[in-house]
C-alpha positions in Angstrom: 97.2 64.6 90.7 98.8 65.0 94.1 97.6 67.9 96.0 101.0 69.4 96.7 101.5 69.3 92.6 98.2 71.2 92.1 99.5 73.8 94.7 103.1 74.1 93.3 101.6 74.6 89.4 99.0 77.1 90.8 101.5 78.9 93.0 103.7 79.4 89.6 101.1 81.1 88.2 100.3 83.2 91.1 103.8 84.3 91.2 103.9 85.3 87.6 100.8 87.3 88.3 102.1 88.9 91.5 105.5 89.9 89.9 103.8 91.6 86.8 101.5 93.5 89.3 104.3 94.3 91.8 106.5 95.7 88.8 103.9 97.8 87.3 102.2 99.3 90.4 104.8 98.9 93.0 102.5 96.8 95.4 103.3 94.2 97.9 102.6 90.6 96.5 100.9 89.8 99.9 97.8 91.5 99.3 97.2 89.0 96.5 99.2 86.1 97.8 97.6 85.6 101.4 93.6 85.4 99.8 94.6 83.1 97.2 96.8 80.9 98.8 94.3 80.5 101.6 91.3 79.5 99.3 93.8 77.3 97.7 94.9 75.6 100.8 91.6 75.3 102.1 90.2 73.4 99.1 93.5 71.3 98.2 94.6 70.2 101.5 91.4 70.5 103.5 92.9 73.0 105.8 90.3 74.9 108.0 90.2 78.9 108.3 91.6 78.5 111.7 94.9 77.0 110.7 95.3 78.4 107.1 95.7 82.0 108.0 99.0 81.8 109.7 100.4 79.5 107.0 99.1 81.9 104.2 100.6 84.9 105.8 103.8 83.0 106.9 104.6 81.9 103.3 103.7 85.5 102.0 106.1 86.9 104.1 108.7 84.2 103.1 108.5 85.1 99.4 109.2 89.0 100.2 112.6 87.8 101.4 113.6 87.1 97.8 111.8 89.8 95.7 112.9 92.6 98.2 116.4 91.6 97.8 116.7 92.6 94.2 114.5 96.0 95.0 116.5 96.9 97.6 119.9 96.4 96.0 118.5 98.3 92.9 117.7 101.3 95.1 120.7 101.1 96.7 122.9 101.4 93.5 120.3 104.4 92.8 121.6 106.1 96.0 118.0 106.1 97.3 119.1 104.4 100.6 119.7 106.9 103.4 121.6 105.4 106.6 119.9 107.1 109.2 116.4 106.5 107.9 116.9 102.7 107.3 118.8 102.2 110.7 115.9 103.8 112.9 113.1 102.8 110.9 114.7 99.2 110.5 115.1 98.9 114.4 111.2 99.6 114.9 110.3 97.4 111.8 112.1 94.4 113.3 110.6 94.9 116.7 107.1 95.4 115.1 107.3 92.2 112.7 108.3 90.2 115.6 105.3 91.2 117.6 102.9 91.0 114.6 104.1 87.5 113.8 103.7 86.5 117.5 99.9 88.0 117.6 99.0 86.5 114.2 100.2 83.1 115.5 98.4 83.4 118.8 94.7 84.6 117.7 92.1 82.8 116.0 92.1 82.4 112.5 88.6 83.7 111.9 89.7 86.8 113.7 92.9 87.1 111.7 90.8 86.7 108.5 88.8 89.8 109.5 91.6 91.7 110.5 93.5 91.2 107.1 90.1 91.8 105.1 89.6 95.5 106.9 93.3 96.2 106.6 93.1 95.5 102.8 90.0 97.4 102.4 92.1 100.5 104.1 95.1 100.1 101.9 92.7 99.8 98.9 91.2 102.9 99.7 94.7 104.7 100.1 95.5 103.5 96.7 92.4 105.2 95.0 92.1 108.6 97.2 95.5 108.8 98.8 97.9 111.6 98.0 101.4 111.8 99.5 101.0 114.7 101.8 103.9 116.3 103.9 103.6 117.9 107.4 105.9 120.6 109.2 107.4 117.6 111.4 110.9 116.3 110.3 111.8 112.9 110.7 113.5 112.3 114.2 115.1 108.9 115.4 111.9 108.5 117.7 109.4 109.1 114.9 111.3 106.9 112.6 111.1 104.1 114.9 107.5 104.5 115.7 106.8 104.6 112.2 108.8 101.4 111.9 107.3 99.7 114.7 103.8 100.3 113.4 104.5 99.1 109.7 106.2 96.1 111.0 103.3 94.8 113.4 100.6 95.5 110.6 102.8 94.1 107.7 103.6 90.9 109.7 99.8 90.6 110.4 98.9 90.8 106.8 102.1 89.1 105.3 103.0 92.2 103.0 106.3 93.9 102.6 104.8 97.4 104.1 105.9 99.8 101.5 101.9 100.9 100.9 102.2 101.9 104.8 105.8 103.1 105.0 106.1 105.4 102.0 103.2 107.9 102.7 104.4 107.7 106.4 107.9 108.6 105.6 106.8 111.4 103.0 104.5 112.8 105.9 107.8 113.3 107.8 109.3 115.0 105.0 111.6 112.4 103.7 112.3 112.7 100.1 110.0 110.7 98.0 113.0 108.6 96.3 114.6 107.9 99.7 111.1 106.8 101.1 110.5 104.3 98.4 114.1 103.2 98.9 114.1 102.8 102.5 110.8 101.2 102.5 112.5 98.5 99.7 115.3 97.7 102.1 112.8 97.8 105.1 110.2 95.2 103.5 113.2 92.9 103.6 113.9 93.4 107.3 110.1 92.8 107.9 110.2 89.6 105.8 113.3 88.3 107.6 112.1 88.9 111.0 108.5 88.1 110.4 109.3 84.9 108.7 111.8 83.9 111.5 109.3 84.7 113.7 106.6 82.3 112.2 109.0 79.6 111.6 109.9 79.7 115.5 106.2 79.8 116.7 104.9 77.2 114.1 107.6 74.6 114.7 105.4 72.4 116.6 102.1 74.0 115.9 99.2 70.9 115.0 97.6 70.7 111.6 100.5 72.6 109.4 100.9 71.0 106.1 103.5 68.5 105.3 106.6 69.9 103.8 106.3 72.9 106.0 109.1 75.0 107.9 107.1 76.1 110.9 104.0 77.9 109.6 106.1 78.6 106.2 104.5 76.1 103.5 107.7 75.5 101.3 105.9 74.1 98.2 103.9 77.2 97.8 106.7 79.4 98.6 109.2 78.2 96.0 106.6 78.0 93.4 105.6 81.8 94.0 109.2 82.8 94.1 110.2 81.1 90.8 108.2 83.1 88.7 107.6 86.3 90.6 111.1 87.5 90.5 111.4 87.2 86.9 108.1 89.0 86.1 108.7 91.7 88.4 111.1 93.0 85.9 109.0 92.7 82.8 106.2 94.4 85.0 108.6 97.3 85.7 109.1 98.0 81.9 105.4 97.8 81.5 104.5 100.2 83.9 106.3 102.7 81.8 103.9 102.1 78.9 100.4 101.5 80.5 98.1 103.9 82.5 99.4 102.9 86.1 96.4 105.1 87.8 93.5 103.3 85.9 95.2 99.7 86.6 95.9 100.6 90.1 92.2 101.7 90.8 91.0 98.4 89.2 93.1 96.4 91.5 92.1 98.5 94.6 88.3 97.4 93.6 89.5 93.9 93.0 91.1 93.9 96.5 87.7 95.1 98.2 85.8 92.6 96.8 88.4 90.0 97.6 88.1 91.3 101.3 84.2 91.0 101.3 84.5 87.4 100.1 87.0 86.8 103.0 84.8 88.2 105.6 81.9 86.3 104.6 83.9 82.7 104.4 87.0 81.4 102.3 85.5 77.8 102.8 
């Protein structure tokens, strides 16, 4: 069987799993897509760690464009989008996402792999132990832009939507939880759009990218993941109302830590 066919089939299955988990737990699929896709591309196309990480991260970001559209529209209809929050956070996120993609395209694949693994561990710890706390500080234009810039940069480095980072940060600045979640959904789309565009530009003439790529975005994998994730996300959202989400989130966090350790030790 052709390697590209194997990748598409595996990514269809990956998309189904990612969609379910995203729907149930509200996590970004990039935390799962990047390590799995990295392993898949290394062992099917013979890519090296040095070249596979930008491709996996860029491809993950590209899938978020599609999945975040429906989420953002749903929150808009529910009235969870505050224009001032989205505007100033979105400006910061656009700048941060472009910078993050540029950095990810220029540093070594080994270093990028280790950065991703460490940041995943921190997010996993937040999932298990973190609590949404508020401070005495209210959100200003500057603080929203600063939070957005940091979120955009880290998210583009990791290939994630940024909700796990942005929601607690906005809540800290006394933004209503529903508005924070709605804003994060729309800002995830901004991260994906600007981050993906930057990866396409920087990877346009990059050597050793797989065939059927647009810059660093590997189109067969993107298509496979999007095909099923957009369907199973709705199923996951319904299942999330019936299962113990806290237990599932703790189990997933532990799995992410194990995956991160494996990435640090090597994915080849």
